[in-house]
C-alpha positions, 0 to 999 in steps of 0.5 A: 851626724847633722842633718846637713852632713847626712844630706851631703853623705846621701847625695855623695852615695847617690852620685857614686851609686852606693845606694844600691837598688833603692833609687830604682825601687823609688822609680818603680813606685813612681811608675806604679803611681803614674799608671794607676792615675792613667788606668785605675786597674793597674794597682789592683791585686789581680793585675799585680799578681799577674805582673809578678807571675809574668816576671818570674821566668825572664827575671831568672834569666836576668839574674844570670845576666847580673852575674856575667855583668859582675865579672865585666862580661856579657852573654847575648845568647841567654834568650836562645839558651832559654828557648833551647831549654824549653824545646828540650823539656817539651820534646823530651817529655811529650814526644820522646816519653821521658819523665818530666823531671828527667826532661827538666834536668836535661834542659838544665844540663844544656845550660851547664854545657853552653856555659862551660863552652863559653868559659873555655872560649874566654879563659883559654882562647881569650875570645871576647864574650860579645863575640862568642855569645853572639855566635852562640845565639845563632847556633843555639837558635838553629839547634832549637829549631832542629829539636822542635822539628818540622811542626815547630811547636809542642804543647804540654798537658795542663795537668802536668806538675810543671804547668800547674806550678808555673800557672796555678800554684800559690803559697798558702797565706801562713807560708807567705807570712812565715817567709816574711818573718824569716826574711826580716829576722835574717836581715836584722841578724845580718845587720846586727852581725855586721855592726858588731864586727865593724865596732870590734874592728873600730870601723865607722858604723851607721847610726843605730836608728838607721839600722832599725829604720831599714828593718822596720821599712823592710818588714812594713814593705813585705807585709803590705805586699803579701797582705795586698796580694793575699786579697786576690790569689796570693804570692805565686809559687814561681815568683817565690822561687825567683825571689828565693834565687835572688836572695840566695845569690845576694847572700853568696855575693855578699857573704862568701869568698866566691862573691868577693872574688866575683867583685874583685874580678869585675873591678880589675881582673889583672889586679885580682889575679896578682892578688891571688884570686883564681880568675879563670875559675871565677869566669867559669862559674859566672858563665856556667851560672848565667847559662844555667839560670837562662835554661831554668828561665826557659823551663819556667817559661815553657811551664807558664805557656804550656808550650814550646815553639820557635818563638820561645826565647826569641824576640826581645827576651835577650834585650828584656833580660839584659835591660832588666839587669842594667835598669836594676842597677848592675854596672856594665863596667863590672864589679858593682851591682846587686842580685836584687837588681834582677828583681827590681829591674824586671819589675820595672820592665814588666810594669812598663809593659803591663801599663802600656798594654792597659792603655791599649798601646802596642808593642812598639810603644813598649819597646820605645819606652823600655829603650829610653829607660835603658838609655837613662840607666846606662847614662847614670851608670857611666856618670856614677863611674866617672864620679867614683873615679874622680 
């Protein structure tokens, strides 16, 4: 392919949103460079370690939002679910004397229950997800206040394993490098298998140099990140868990029948039903996965803060998680996006928050800037959808 043809192809893929999270990753790098100019501490290893640690809990919630957006739905109660899960962990383990693991499992069970109820309302009664998740937000917030009781706050001992995992646990350097090697090898193997399959089916394939360039770029990027974070405390265990969940979700969306069903339902539910896709079960799985991940995010948040209170999951948690999913490149219209949208999206949002904090600007500035970025992302999503239809 000539340089002109390659440029035209790249521009067309950019217009239709087929470049995945790459444009958002470029924006993330630009944000980092801008804040580094304004405050030289922004790109320090210590600040980046803190940034990744702070991103994990809300990032897990955003991952659930990505799944509901994939099927053309939305969950407005993810923040409330995370707050209720945090309350269950704190009250169950501290006040009721449950083993901490049992309290965590109970919190995750709450997420499964909420997602099952939402799925039933949507699949059996055809209630719009916007309506019942908004109602759920109010109900679940009330339940959270009731669970916490009159004090409204419960603290966890700092020596408990959940708190240590979320606050002070970091991967050993050797473990980090082994994970990098496995990720790069897995990515290269996946690309090679795809290429062989397409060649056997006589389908067009990307030039070999592009595949090699992507593998090298991935290896270089991961190596730089791990090496740089290693000059401070390293890669946090809670952030590694979040990235692992993103990678697993991405694998399921791209390599399994369930993932193909999810994209089909998000693209056109009626057409998917006529093609034999079990649409109801797909909706059930998406809502249950979203609420369960929201509950897991609440568990990680209570470990991070070593406390649960009436503010857990409240405030802008909902908006931050949804904004991260959309800013990361997941389409509001369903059927398009990537699990990695949750990762790059939450890093963009958290970078904006951290950068403005370092500039001594208050929360109002962070909300304004994040809102503007979200508006741009939604506008781009709409334009790309129009371009695909054209």
